N, C-alpha and C positions, 0 to 999 in steps of 0.2 A: 427462571433467572426472570427480574423485573423488566421488562420491555419497554423501553419511551414511545409513548403511543403519542407524542407531537408529531403532526404531520412532516414528512421528512424536509422538504424546502424549509419551512420554517425553521425547522432545527437546526438546519446547517447554516441557514442565514443569521441566527442567532450566535452558533459557536463562531461564525466569521466577524461578528460584531465583538465578540468576547474576547477573542485575539487582538483585536484592533484595539480594544480599552487597556487589556491585560499588558499588551506590550507597546504601548504609547510611551513614547519618548526615548526607547532603548537605543544604545549604540552598542557598536564595536567597542572594545576594549582601546582605550587612548595610545597603547604601545603596539596595536594591531600592526603586522604587515605581511608583505606577499612581494612576490617577484613582479618588478616591471615588466620583465621579458615574456614570461608566461603566464601571468593572471593578469595585470592592468595598470593603469598608470598612478602616480601620486595621487593626481587628482581624483580620479575614480576612488581609491582608496580613503581620501578623507572623506567623500560622500557617505561612507558606511559609518563614519564618526560623529555627524550630523543626524539627528533623531528626525524621522517621519517623513524624510524627501525620497520621492518614490524613485527607483532605479530605473533604467532605460532597459528591456528586456534582454539585453545579450549581456548587461551587467549583473542584473540576477541570475541569470544561468550561470555565469562563472562564478558568482558568489557562493550558492549553494553545491556546485559541484566540486569546489575547490575542497581538496584533502588537508592541506597543510596550514591552516590556521593555527596560531597558538592558542585561542579560544574560541574553538567554535562555536560554543553554547552562545555566549557574548553575541558574534555574527549571525547567529540563526534568529536569535532573540529580536535583532535589529530589522530582518527581512521577512519575519514570520508573517505578519498581516498581508503583506503585498504578494508573498510567496504563496500562501494559502490561498488566498482569492484566485490566483493563478493557476493553480492546480485544479480547482474545481470546474473552471471555466474550460480547461484542458489547452491552456496557452503555454503551458512547461514541456519543452521537448526534451527526451531523453536520449540516451545512446542505445546502444543494444540491450542494455541491462533493464531497461524500460523502467518502469516505476518502482521496481526495487532499488534500484539508483536513488530515487528521491527518499524511500524509507531510511536508508544508510546514511543520508545525510542529516535526517533527524536523530538516528542513533548516536551518530559522531556528536550531536551535542548533548548528549547524554540528558535530555528534555526530563524524563522521569526522576533526576536527582533534585531538579531545580525546586524553588520554593512550592508549597501545595498550591497555591492559587496559578501560578504560572503552568505547572506542571497539569492540573487540571484541566486548564485552558485547551492545552493541545491534545490531552487526551478526548476532551468533547469533542473536538473537531474532528479528529480521526475518527471515532466512533459516530459522529453525525452525517461523515461525508461517507462513511462505508454503507450506511442505512440507505442514504440517499442512492447511491450506486447500485444498489439492489433493489429497490421501489419505484424508482422514478425513470420516466421517459426510456424508450426503447433504444433510441439513440444516444446513449450518454457520451460527454464529452470526453471521458475518460472510460474505457471496459471495467465490468466489477473485478474482473480478475487481475487487472493491473492495479487497481484499488487495494483490494486485499494483498498483494504483494507488497502494496508499499506499507501498509498497515503491519505486517507481519515482521518485516525488516526494520520499521520503526520502533516495535516493541519487543522483538526478538522471540515471540512468540503465534501462534495459530488460534490459540484456544478462545480467545475474547470474540475474533471474529467468525469464527465456525459457530461458536454460541448464538451469537446473534443471527446468522444465516439460518441455524436449524430453529429458533423460535420463529421468525419470519414467514408466516403462511402466506406469503403474497404470490401470484403468479408471476409477477415481474421476477420476485426472487428465486422462482423457480426457473424462467428462462435464462437468468442470468447462471444458475447453475450447470444447464445444460450447456451454456457457451464456455463456461469455465472447463467443465469436464472433456469438452471435446479440445477444448486448446492445452488442455494439461496431460492427457492421456499416454502420449509418446512419452514424454519423458519420466511420468510416474510407472509406467511400464519397466521402464530402464532403470527402477529405482534411483532417480535422481529427482531432486523438486524442479519444480517445472520455471523456477526464477535463480538466481545467483545468490545463496544466502551469506550471509556475513557470519551469523551465531547462530548454535542450535541446528545446523543442518539436519541431522539424523532423527533429532527429536520433532521437528517440524514436518519431517517426511513422513515418520511413523503415523502422527497424529491424523495429517489432513487424510493419508491414504483409509487408515480405518475408519474416518467420518464417512468418507466417500462410500467405503463398503457398506458402512451400518444404516446410513441416513439418505443415499442420494437415488437408490436405484427406483423407488415407489414414485418420487419428484420427477424424476428424468421421463418414467414412462409415461405419468401424467402429460408431459411436454410433448410427448410423440417422438423422444428420442429413438435413433434408430437400434434396432437389436444389436448390433454389432459394437456400438459404443456401451450397451448396458452388458455385453459378455466381456469386455475391456477392464470396465470397473468392477465386474467381479472376480476377473482375473488377478485385481489389484489384493483380493485377500488370499490369495495362495503365492506359495515359495517355490522356490527351485524346480525340481522335475514335474511337481502336480501343476505349475505355471505353464513351464515350457512344453508338456507333453499335451497340453488341453487343446481338443481340436480346433478352439478359436484364437490359441495364440497367434497374435499376428507379426510374430519375430522376423518372418519375409520381408515385412515392410520395411525394417528398422535395419 
């Protein structure tokens, strides 16, 4: 693949600027409505129909989390510049579903069907944020495995995000891999994705586990990952009795 060699912080800043320019002046549909008892007041709803007015954090949260907009796409376009900036700074708080919940908000907006310029701006933001999470600061605002889940849910695929990870031969990307493998291995060994997927659950599980089995071991070993973790990653390539009867099968822990 062609790997964008722009320094990750610059690429992310440029992507955020791109969202701000592309979605400037956007509003929710004039007839959009929501429940005053469960979502918010008429005055708050009216703010979504005024362009470029910053929302307070609680209103922003209620807006992206709501699942019952008539035109989720127009609501998402209205909040995207502020929403994206809050995401990368770690100011977006999620429920037990983590950043996968954010990805589903993108998916509900059907952003990949938007006009080409708009879809390209969202796509570049997701790719820039993902590359940044893999290569920058040890203490990231959002863990890379959470950004991965967000991007996977937003796009209903793990393919482009794994392709980037494979191509980035960066020490920080290897550290992110060790963190993700440690975070994911329990669910993966139970034949489950480590986040609550909305679409293509089986396909994503199969591709993610296959990628880890074939591409992760050397990088994990280089990071000094425990042999126990390396054994569990190897077990992902086995099925049925071959996995359960393996002397390193950790089933008693689960």
